[in-house]
Structure formats: structure tokens, C-alpha cells
OpenMM code with the backbone's topology and positions (N, CA, C; nanometers):
from openmm import Vec3, app, unit

residues = "MET LYS GLY LYS ALA ARG THR PRO ASP LEU TYR LEU SER ILE VAL GLU HIS PHE ASP ALA ALA HIS PHE LEU PRO ARG TYR ARG GLY PRO CYS ARG ARG MET HIS GLY HIS THR TRP GLN VAL LYS VAL THR VAL THR PRO GLU PRO ASP LEU ILE ILE LYS ASP GLY MET LEU ILE ASP PHE LYS ASP LEU LYS LYS ILE VAL ARG THR ALA LEU PRO ASP HIS ARG LEU ILE ASN THR PHE ARG PRO PHE PHE LYS ALA ASN PRO PRO THR ALA GLU ASN VAL ALA LEU TYR LEU ALA GLU THR LEU ARG ARG LYS LEU HIS VAL LYS LYS LEU LEU LEU SER GLU ILE GLU VAL TRP GLU SER GLU LYS ALA SER ALA LYS LEU VAL CYS PRO ILE LEU PHE TYR GLU ASN SER".split()
positions = [
    Vec3(0.0835, -0.1162, 0.0000),
    Vec3(0.0000, 0.0000, 0.0000),
    Vec3(0.0889, 0.1238, 0.0000),
    Vec3(0.0618, 0.2167, -0.0909),
    Vec3(0.1407, 0.3390, -0.1001),
    Vec3(0.0690, 0.4537, -0.0318),
    Vec3(0.1451, 0.5583, -0.0030),
    Vec3(0.0859, 0.6758, 0.0601),
    Vec3(0.1227, 0.6834, 0.2065),
    Vec3(0.0722, 0.7882, 0.2665),
    Vec3(0.1025, 0.8139, 0.4073),
    Vec3(0.0179, 0.7234, 0.4965),
    Vec3(0.0820, 0.6637, 0.5951),
    Vec3(0.0100, 0.5787, 0.6898),
    Vec3(-0.0717, 0.6671, 0.7837),
    Vec3(-0.1924, 0.6260, 0.8117),
    Vec3(-0.2796, 0.6986, 0.9046),
    Vec3(-0.2435, 0.6591, 1.0477),
    Vec3(-0.2231, 0.7611, 1.1310),
    Vec3(-0.1970, 0.7306, 1.2714),
    Vec3(-0.3300, 0.7010, 1.3397),
    Vec3(-0.3297, 0.6041, 1.4284),
    Vec3(-0.4550, 0.5715, 1.4965),
    Vec3(-0.4961, 0.6839, 1.5908),
    Vec3(-0.6264, 0.6975, 1.6094),
    Vec3(-0.6754, 0.7951, 1.7070),
    Vec3(-0.6371, 0.7452, 1.8456),
    Vec3(-0.5923, 0.8350, 1.9280),
    Vec3(-0.5482, 0.7997, 2.0625),
    Vec3(-0.6268, 0.8822, 2.1634),
    Vec3(-0.6866, 0.8154, 2.2601),
    Vec3(-0.7671, 0.8809, 2.3625),
    Vec3(-0.7199, 0.8352, 2.4996),
    Vec3(-0.7310, 0.9237, 2.5946),
    Vec3(-0.6939, 0.8941, 2.7324),
    Vec3(-0.8096, 0.9409, 2.8198),
    Vec3(-0.8527, 0.8562, 2.9144),
    Vec3(-0.9656, 0.8906, 3.0008),
    Vec3(-0.9298, 0.8713, 3.1470),
    Vec3(-0.9883, 0.9576, 3.2300),
    Vec3(-0.9799, 0.9415, 3.3755),
    Vec3(-1.1203, 0.9602, 3.4325),
    Vec3(-1.1403, 0.9048, 3.5523),
    Vec3(-1.2676, 0.9206, 3.6225),
    Vec3(-1.2383, 0.9814, 3.7589),
    Vec3(-1.3145, 1.0822, 3.7937),
    Vec3(-1.3030, 1.1479, 3.9245),
    Vec3(-1.4410, 1.1547, 3.9885),
    Vec3(-1.4443, 1.1717, 4.1187),
    Vec3(-1.5681, 1.1863, 4.1944),
    Vec3(-1.5630, 1.3155, 4.2745),
    Vec3(-1.6816, 1.3709, 4.3008),
    Vec3(-1.6902, 1.4836, 4.3934),
    Vec3(-1.8276, 1.4814, 4.4593),
    Vec3(-1.8330, 1.5363, 4.5778),
    Vec3(-1.9582, 1.5460, 4.6527),
    Vec3(-2.0034, 1.6909, 4.6494),
    Vec3(-2.1297, 1.7114, 4.6097),
    Vec3(-2.1809, 1.8480, 4.6017),
    Vec3(-2.3330, 1.8477, 4.6094),
    Vec3(-2.3852, 1.9592, 4.6571),
    Vec3(-2.5297, 1.9785, 4.6640),
    Vec3(-2.5734, 2.0704, 4.5501),
    Vec3(-2.7010, 2.0612, 4.5174),
    Vec3(-2.7603, 2.1535, 4.4213),
    Vec3(-2.9115, 2.1520, 4.4397),
    Vec3(-2.9763, 2.2470, 4.3742),
    Vec3(-3.1218, 2.2464, 4.3664),
    Vec3(-3.1584, 2.3063, 4.2314),
    Vec3(-3.2750, 2.2685, 4.1818),
    Vec3(-3.3204, 2.3124, 4.0499),
    Vec3(-3.4445, 2.3993, 4.0698),
    Vec3(-3.4272, 2.5303, 4.0809),
    Vec3(-3.5366, 2.6192, 4.1196),
    Vec3(-3.6557, 2.6198, 4.0235),
    Vec3(-3.6343, 2.5936, 3.8974),
    Vec3(-3.7446, 2.5961, 3.8004),
    Vec3(-3.8061, 2.4581, 3.7769),
    Vec3(-3.7561, 2.3572, 3.8475),
    Vec3(-3.8041, 2.2203, 3.8317),
    Vec3(-3.9254, 2.1981, 3.9214),
    Vec3(-4.0250, 2.1290, 3.8700),
    Vec3(-4.1420, 2.0949, 3.9517),
    Vec3(-4.1256, 1.9527, 4.0006),
    Vec3(-4.0867, 1.9395, 4.1224),
    Vec3(-4.0636, 1.8080, 4.1804),
    Vec3(-3.9637, 1.8182, 4.2931),
    Vec3(-3.9247, 1.7033, 4.3484),
    Vec3(-3.8377, 1.7044, 4.4675),
    Vec3(-3.6992, 1.7660, 4.4433),
    Vec3(-3.6510, 1.7669, 4.3212),
    Vec3(-3.5172, 1.8240, 4.2949),
    Vec3(-3.5165, 1.9760, 4.3042),
    Vec3(-3.6338, 2.0344, 4.3239),
    Vec3(-3.6433, 2.1786, 4.3453),
    Vec3(-3.5788, 2.2157, 4.4802),
    Vec3(-3.5821, 2.1209, 4.5738),
    Vec3(-3.5221, 2.1434, 4.7062),
    Vec3(-3.3742, 2.1036, 4.7030),
    Vec3(-3.2964, 2.1645, 4.7901),
    Vec3(-3.1543, 2.1332, 4.7960),
    Vec3(-3.1343, 1.9860, 4.8339),
    Vec3(-3.0444, 1.9221, 4.7626),
    Vec3(-3.0091, 1.7825, 4.7888),
    Vec3(-2.8681, 1.7597, 4.7361),
    Vec3(-2.8080, 1.6492, 4.7742),
    Vec3(-2.6695, 1.6241, 4.7351),
    Vec3(-2.6515, 1.4951, 4.6591),
    Vec3(-2.5377, 1.4849, 4.5938),
    Vec3(-2.4997, 1.3661, 4.5177),
    Vec3(-2.3505, 1.3422, 4.5365),
    Vec3(-2.3100, 1.2194, 4.5166),
    Vec3(-2.1702, 1.1894, 4.4888),
    Vec3(-2.1644, 1.1787, 4.3375),
    Vec3(-2.1129, 1.2817, 4.2762),
    Vec3(-2.1066, 1.2926, 4.1311),
    Vec3(-1.9848, 1.2161, 4.0800),
    Vec3(-1.9928, 1.1709, 3.9565),
    Vec3(-1.8787, 1.1079, 3.8907),
    Vec3(-1.8583, 1.1796, 3.7572),
    Vec3(-1.7331, 1.2024, 3.7241),
    Vec3(-1.6992, 1.2703, 3.5992),
    Vec3(-1.5958, 1.1872, 3.5251),
    Vec3(-1.6229, 1.1588, 3.3993),
    Vec3(-1.5248, 1.0924, 3.3129),
    Vec3(-1.4819, 1.1942, 3.2083),
    Vec3(-1.3519, 1.2166, 3.2004),
    Vec3(-1.2943, 1.3121, 3.1060),
    Vec3(-1.2066, 1.2345, 3.0087),
    Vec3(-1.2292, 1.2564, 2.8798),
    Vec3(-1.1508, 1.1907, 2.7754),
    Vec3(-1.0832, 1.2982, 2.6911),
    Vec3(-0.9530, 1.2819, 2.6722),
    Vec3(-0.8743, 1.3779, 2.5941),
    Vec3(-0.8069, 1.3074, 2.4773),
    Vec3(-0.7679, 1.3876, 2.3813),
    Vec3(-0.6920, 1.3401, 2.2654),
    Vec3(-0.5861, 1.4466, 2.2357),
    Vec3(-0.4760, 1.4118, 2.1721),
    Vec3(-0.3715, 1.5118, 2.1493),
    Vec3(-0.4077, 1.6116, 2.0397),
    Vec3(-0.3599, 1.7351, 2.0563),
    Vec3(-0.3663, 1.8301, 1.9458),
    Vec3(-0.2747, 1.7768, 1.8363),
    Vec3(-0.3014, 1.8108, 1.7096),
    Vec3(-0.2221, 1.7531, 1.5994),
    Vec3(-0.0712, 1.7723, 1.6109),
    Vec3(-0.0269, 1.8814, 1.6737),
    Vec3(0.1171, 1.9082, 1.6810),
    Vec3(0.1826, 1.8592, 1.8099),
    Vec3(0.1104, 1.7849, 1.8929),
    Vec3(0.1698, 1.7350, 2.0172),
    Vec3(0.2745, 1.6284, 1.9866),
    Vec3(0.3904, 1.6443, 2.0453),
    Vec3(0.4947, 1.5432, 2.0358),
    Vec3(0.4851, 1.4586, 2.1616),
    Vec3(0.4546, 1.3315, 2.1452),
    Vec3(0.4374, 1.2419, 2.2596),
    Vec3(0.5747, 1.2039, 2.3124),
    Vec3(0.5967, 1.2360, 2.4409),
    Vec3(0.7248, 1.2064, 2.5056),
    Vec3(0.7072, 1.0892, 2.5996),
    Vec3(0.8037, 1.0027, 2.6038),
    Vec3(0.8025, 0.8882, 2.6946),
    Vec3(0.6786, 0.8015, 2.6787),
    Vec3(0.6185, 0.8039, 2.5606),
    Vec3(0.5031, 0.7190, 2.5332),
    Vec3(0.3743, 0.7627, 2.6003),
    Vec3(0.3669, 0.8857, 2.6557),
    Vec3(0.2471, 0.9327, 2.7253),
    Vec3(0.1970, 1.0639, 2.6671),
    Vec3(0.0628, 1.0734, 2.6536),
    Vec3(0.0028, 1.2030, 2.6196),
    Vec3(0.0212, 1.2978, 2.7375),
    Vec3(-0.0106, 1.2458, 2.8556),
    Vec3(0.0016, 1.3181, 2.9819),
    Vec3(-0.0014, 1.2128, 3.0917),
    Vec3(0.0680, 1.2363, 3.1978),
    Vec3(0.0637, 1.1446, 3.3114),
    Vec3(-0.0778, 1.1469, 3.3680),
    Vec3(-0.1350, 1.0306, 3.3988),
    Vec3(-0.2700, 1.0233, 3.4542),
    Vec3(-0.2847, 1.1131, 3.5772),
    Vec3(-0.1837, 1.1148, 3.6632),
    Vec3(-0.1950, 1.1959, 3.7857),
    Vec3(-0.2016, 1.3443, 3.7519),
    Vec3(-0.1334, 1.3879, 3.6472),
    Vec3(-0.1392, 1.5283, 3.6058),
    Vec3(-0.2760, 1.5631, 3.5466),
    Vec3(-0.3329, 1.4716, 3.4707),
    Vec3(-0.4662, 1.4939, 3.4154),
    Vec3(-0.5692, 1.5005, 3.5278),
    Vec3(-0.5579, 1.4105, 3.6250),
    Vec3(-0.6506, 1.4113, 3.7392),
    Vec3(-0.6385, 1.5434, 3.8169),
    Vec3(-0.5188, 1.5932, 3.8325),
    Vec3(-0.4963, 1.7187, 3.9047),
    Vec3(-0.5657, 1.8347, 3.8323),
    Vec3(-0.5542, 1.8388, 3.7007),
    Vec3(-0.6204, 1.9430, 3.6207),
    Vec3(-0.7713, 1.9347, 3.6386),
    Vec3(-0.8256, 1.8150, 3.6305),
    Vec3(-0.9703, 1.7962, 3.6422),
    Vec3(-1.0174, 1.8354, 3.7821),
    Vec3(-0.9450, 1.7945, 3.8836),
    Vec3(-0.9855, 1.8244, 4.0218),
    Vec3(-0.9968, 1.9748, 4.0476),
    Vec3(-0.9128, 2.0545, 3.9824),
    Vec3(-0.9174, 2.1997, 4.0049),
    Vec3(-1.0491, 2.2612, 3.9571),
    Vec3(-1.1207, 2.1933, 3.8696),
    Vec3(-1.2460, 2.2467, 3.8152),
    Vec3(-1.3699, 2.1951, 3.8878),
    Vec3(-1.3544, 2.0948, 3.9723),
    Vec3(-1.4704, 2.0306, 4.0348),
    Vec3(-1.5203, 2.1083, 4.1566),
    Vec3(-1.6524, 2.1203, 4.1712),
    Vec3(-1.7097, 2.1901, 4.2877),
    Vec3(-1.7242, 2.0987, 4.4087),
    Vec3(-1.6145, 2.0405, 4.4525),
    Vec3(-1.6192, 1.9424, 4.5608),
    Vec3(-1.6627, 2.0071, 4.6924),
    Vec3(-1.7599, 1.9431, 4.7591),
    Vec3(-1.8148, 1.9898, 4.8863),
    Vec3(-1.8633, 2.1342, 4.8772),
    Vec3(-1.9335, 2.1636, 4.7697),
    Vec3(-1.9880, 2.2974, 4.7451),
    Vec3(-2.1362, 2.2874, 4.7098),
    Vec3(-2.2026, 2.4020, 4.7159),
    Vec3(-2.3356, 2.4172, 4.6598),
    Vec3(-2.3149, 2.4654, 4.5167),
    Vec3(-2.3457, 2.3808, 4.4211),
    Vec3(-2.3137, 2.4123, 4.2810),
    Vec3(-2.3836, 2.5397, 4.2355),
    Vec3(-2.5042, 2.5666, 4.2828),
    Vec3(-2.5797, 2.6854, 4.2412),
    Vec3(-2.5010, 2.8142, 4.2620),
    Vec3(-2.4127, 2.8176, 4.3612),
    Vec3(-2.3363, 2.9395, 4.3911),
    Vec3(-2.1865, 2.9233, 4.3635),
    Vec3(-2.1482, 2.8133, 4.3003),
    Vec3(-2.0063, 2.7817, 4.2800),
    Vec3(-1.9370, 2.8798, 4.1860),
    Vec3(-1.9962, 2.9092, 4.0733),
    Vec3(-1.9393, 3.0009, 3.9738),
    Vec3(-2.0529, 3.0813, 3.9104),
    Vec3(-2.0232, 3.1976, 3.8537),
    Vec3(-2.1279, 3.2785, 3.7890),
    Vec3(-2.2078, 3.2020, 3.6828),
    Vec3(-2.1446, 3.1070, 3.6158),
    Vec3(-2.2141, 3.0274, 3.5139),
    Vec3(-2.3441, 2.9693, 3.5695),
    Vec3(-2.3425, 2.9261, 3.6961),
    Vec3(-2.4585, 2.8585, 3.7534),
    Vec3(-2.5645, 2.9554, 3.8074),
    Vec3(-2.5354, 3.0839, 3.8067),
    Vec3(-2.6399, 3.1817, 3.8398),
    Vec3(-2.7358, 3.1955, 3.7209),
    Vec3(-2.6841, 3.1773, 3.6005),
    Vec3(-2.7656, 3.1885, 3.4794),
    Vec3(-2.8147, 3.0531, 3.4277),
    Vec3(-2.7501, 2.9457, 3.4708),
    Vec3(-2.7823, 2.8123, 3.4203),
    Vec3(-2.8039, 2.7178, 3.5373),
    Vec3(-2.9198, 2.6516, 3.5426),
    Vec3(-2.9434, 2.5606, 3.6556),
    Vec3(-2.8403, 2.4478, 3.6564),
    Vec3(-2.7989, 2.4035, 3.7748),
    Vec3(-2.6927, 2.3027, 3.7839),
    Vec3(-2.7421, 2.1597, 3.7582),
    Vec3(-2.7900, 2.1378, 3.6377),
    Vec3(-2.8261, 2.0036, 3.5928),
    Vec3(-2.6985, 1.9301, 3.5539),
    Vec3(-2.7064, 1.8006, 3.5370),
    Vec3(-2.5889, 1.7248, 3.4908),
    Vec3(-2.5411, 1.7785, 3.3558),
    Vec3(-2.6363, 1.8170, 3.2698),
    Vec3(-2.6000, 1.8712, 3.1381),
    Vec3(-2.5183, 1.9997, 3.1518),
    Vec3(-2.5641, 2.0893, 3.2405),
    Vec3(-2.4928, 2.2157, 3.2573),
    Vec3(-2.3618, 2.1998, 3.3331),
    Vec3(-2.3546, 2.1045, 3.4242),
    Vec3(-2.2261, 2.0759, 3.4892),
    Vec3(-2.1259, 2.0286, 3.3834),
    Vec3(-2.1714, 1.9439, 3.2913),
    Vec3(-2.0839, 1.8970, 3.1820),
    Vec3(-2.0383, 2.0143, 3.0957),
    Vec3(-2.1304, 2.1043, 3.0608),
    Vec3(-2.0939, 2.2208, 2.9785),
    Vec3(-1.9946, 2.3111, 3.0508),
    Vec3(-2.0197, 2.3370, 3.1787),
    Vec3(-1.9285, 2.4203, 3.2572),
    Vec3(-1.7887, 2.3573, 3.2630),
    Vec3(-1.7840, 2.2285, 3.2964),
    Vec3(-1.6541, 2.1615, 3.3070),
    Vec3(-1.5826, 2.1586, 3.1722),
    Vec3(-1.6581, 2.1362, 3.0652),
    Vec3(-1.5959, 2.1334, 2.9318),
    Vec3(-1.5308, 2.2669, 2.8999),
    Vec3(-1.6023, 2.3758, 2.9235),
    Vec3(-1.5465, 2.5077, 2.8932),
    Vec3(-1.4249, 2.5373, 2.9810),
    Vec3(-1.4332, 2.5025, 3.1074),
    Vec3(-1.3225, 2.5268, 3.2001),
    Vec3(-1.2008, 2.4412, 3.1649),
    Vec3(-1.2236, 2.3127, 3.1403),
    Vec3(-1.1123, 2.2211, 3.1113),
    Vec3(-1.0513, 2.2443, 2.9743),
    Vec3(-1.1313, 2.2851, 2.8787),
    Vec3(-1.0814, 2.3084, 2.7428),
    Vec3(-0.9618, 2.4028, 2.7453),
    Vec3(-0.9744, 2.5110, 2.8210),
    Vec3(-0.8649, 2.6087, 2.8283),
    Vec3(-0.7431, 2.5531, 2.9015),
    Vec3(-0.7662, 2.4795, 3.0093),
    Vec3(-0.6551, 2.4232, 3.0872),
    Vec3(-0.5819, 2.3141, 3.0093),
    Vec3(-0.6556, 2.2366, 2.9313),
    Vec3(-0.5948, 2.1278, 2.8546),
    Vec3(-0.5170, 2.1795, 2.7344),
    Vec3(-0.5611, 2.2922, 2.6784),
    Vec3(-0.4929, 2.3497, 2.5620),
    Vec3(-0.3465, 2.3812, 2.5943),
    Vec3(-0.3205, 2.4243, 2.7161),
    Vec3(-0.1833, 2.4533, 2.7601),
    Vec3(-0.0964, 2.3279, 2.7490),
    Vec3(-0.1559, 2.2103, 2.7683),
    Vec3(-0.0842, 2.0826, 2.7600),
    Vec3(-0.0920, 2.0214, 2.6199),
    Vec3(-0.1464, 2.0979, 2.5244),
    Vec3(-0.1632, 2.0523, 2.3857),
    Vec3(-0.2565, 1.9311, 2.3763),
    Vec3(-0.3612, 1.9352, 2.4589),
    Vec3(-0.4626, 1.8301, 2.4584),
    Vec3(-0.5979, 1.8902, 2.4245),
    Vec3(-0.6796, 1.8118, 2.3567),
    Vec3(-0.8165, 1.8500, 2.3252),
    Vec3(-0.9115, 1.7670, 2.4096),
    Vec3(-1.0150, 1.8298, 2.4608),
    Vec3(-1.1187, 1.7562, 2.5309),
    Vec3(-1.2032, 1.6863, 2.4259),
    Vec3(-1.2136, 1.5567, 2.4362),
    Vec3(-1.2900, 1.4781, 2.3399),
    Vec3(-1.4327, 1.4547, 2.3899),
    Vec3(-1.4431, 1.4129, 2.5158),
    Vec3(-1.5733, 1.3863, 2.5767),
    Vec3(-1.5668, 1.4157, 2.7252),
    Vec3(-1.6820, 1.4497, 2.7785),
    Vec3(-1.6956, 1.4587, 2.9230),
    Vec3(-1.8320, 1.4009, 2.9580),
    Vec3(-1.8336, 1.3127, 3.0572),
    Vec3(-1.9591, 1.2536, 3.1021),
    Vec3(-1.9720, 1.2785, 3.2518),
    Vec3(-2.0887, 1.3272, 3.2917),
    Vec3(-2.1160, 1.3616, 3.4307),
    Vec3(-2.2339, 1.2781, 3.4788),
    Vec3(-2.2113, 1.2009, 3.5850),
    Vec3(-2.3172, 1.1207, 3.6468),
    Vec3(-2.3581, 1.1887, 3.7766),
    Vec3(-2.4889, 1.2034, 3.7979),
    Vec3(-2.5329, 1.2482, 3.9296),
    Vec3(-2.5837, 1.1308, 4.0114),
    Vec3(-2.5890, 1.0137, 3.9487),
    Vec3(-2.6179, 0.8886, 4.0194),
    Vec3(-2.5603, 0.7749, 3.9360),
    Vec3(-2.5668, 0.6533, 3.9878),
    Vec3(-2.5147, 0.5374, 3.9128),
    Vec3(-2.5886, 0.5154, 3.7818),
    Vec3(-2.7127, 0.5635, 3.7753),
    Vec3(-2.7982, 0.5320, 3.6611),
    Vec3(-2.8340, 0.6512, 3.5742),
    Vec3(-2.7782, 0.7685, 3.6006),
    Vec3(-2.8161, 0.8879, 3.5252),
    Vec3(-2.6941, 0.9739, 3.4953),
    Vec3(-2.6693, 0.9969, 3.3665),
    Vec3(-2.5545, 1.0786, 3.3276),
    Vec3(-2.5881, 1.1646, 3.2068),
    Vec3(-2.5046, 1.2652, 3.1875),
    Vec3(-2.5098, 1.3497, 3.0677),
    Vec3(-2.3714, 1.3437, 3.0049),
    Vec3(-2.3676, 1.3178, 2.8749),
    Vec3(-2.2388, 1.3095, 2.8040),
    Vec3(-2.2324, 1.4205, 2.6997),
    Vec3(-2.1207, 1.4908, 2.6996),
    Vec3(-2.0951, 1.5950, 2.6016),
    Vec3(-1.9792, 1.5483, 2.5149),
    Vec3(-2.0045, 1.5353, 2.3864),
    Vec3(-1.9001, 1.5003, 2.2909),
    Vec3(-1.8563, 1.6317, 2.2272),
    Vec3(-1.7275, 1.6610, 2.2352),
    Vec3(-1.6764, 1.7911, 2.1920),
    Vec3(-1.6242, 1.7839, 2.0487),
    Vec3(-1.6989, 1.8372, 1.9545),
    Vec3(-1.6521, 1.8361, 1.8156),
    Vec3(-1.5423, 1.9405, 1.7948),
    Vec3(-1.4751, 1.9305, 1.6832),
    Vec3(-1.3696, 2.0268, 1.6496),
    Vec3(-1.4256, 2.1692, 1.6492),
    Vec3(-1.5510, 2.1874, 1.6100),
    Vec3(-1.6118, 2.3204, 1.6085),
    Vec3(-1.6062, 2.3864, 1.7461),
    Vec3(-1.6066, 2.3065, 1.8502),
    Vec3(-1.5985, 2.3550, 1.9875),
    Vec3(-1.4710, 2.4379, 2.0058),
    Vec3(-1.3685, 2.4074, 1.9294),
    Vec3(-1.2384, 2.4738, 1.9435),
    Vec3(-1.2155, 2.5847, 1.8440),
    Vec3(-1.2945, 2.5903, 1.7376),
    Vec3(-1.2665, 2.6867, 1.6315),
    Vec3(-1.2886, 2.8306, 1.6739),
    Vec3(-1.3764, 2.8543, 1.7699),
    Vec3(-1.4031, 2.9911, 1.8153),
    Vec3(-1.3223, 3.0281, 1.9386),
    Vec3(-1.2181, 2.9535, 1.9689),
    Vec3(-1.1368, 2.9788, 2.0899),
    Vec3(-1.0526, 3.1021, 2.0738),
] * unit.nanometer
topology = app.Topology()
chain = topology.addChain("A")
for resn in residues:
    res = topology.addResidue(resn, chain)
    for name in ("N", "CA", "C"):
        topology.addAtom(name, app.Element.getBySymbol(name[0]), res)
């Protein structure tokens, strides 16, 4: 076969947990009242095209976990955690959007792209955000 060989897509994922309370003021039901969860977050990254992989690693897992932990509202009331949540109710979907925007900038410094982020507010309920290239074009 002639031509340039295609490099395989490479992804790296970590899972973190945090404990936080929230309430959904516009929701009709029990979630309108303050309650808490042990949330789980899965973050998946892929290298920017110009990243030179050193020592066979995109990034050390512990370094990726450290970056992710800095964005998590651990032991907080999410509704008051950041200005984003004053305008957007702290649903799993909006937590994913907030984390994606926050992590996107932090990962860019390491020449990594956020590929996916999944946020669980329970074992059986999650929101997944798949980050297309368009997510980065307006950066």
C-alpha cells in the first residue's frame, strides 16, 4: 500500500468523583429542594495535531486528574459555585458544559483537546458531552 500511513486515534480517560449539593429552582418536583450527590466525571482527551508524545504518554494520569480536580465543585453548593450557575441551573447537562469550557482552556496549555466529558449524578443517570472540532474553532 502506497501513501502516508494513518496514525490511529489515541484517547486517554480518567474518572473522578466529587460530593456536592444543588437544587433546580425551576423544576417541579423534589429536585427543586436542595439535595446532594456523589457525582462522577469521566474526562476523555486526545492530542492536538502538533503534540509530540514524550516517553510514550500524552500526559501522566496523575497530572490529568490534578487538572480535572481543580475544576470540580467538591463539597460545594453548585448553584453558587461560579457565575455560570447563576444563569444556568446546575443540571448534569450544565455541569458537563461548565466543566468542558473550564477544562478546554486548561488542557490546551498541555496541547490536549477535550474529546468527551460525562457527568453522572447517580449510578444510573448521566449526561455526556461530545466535543466536536467546532468547539475549538471559536477559541
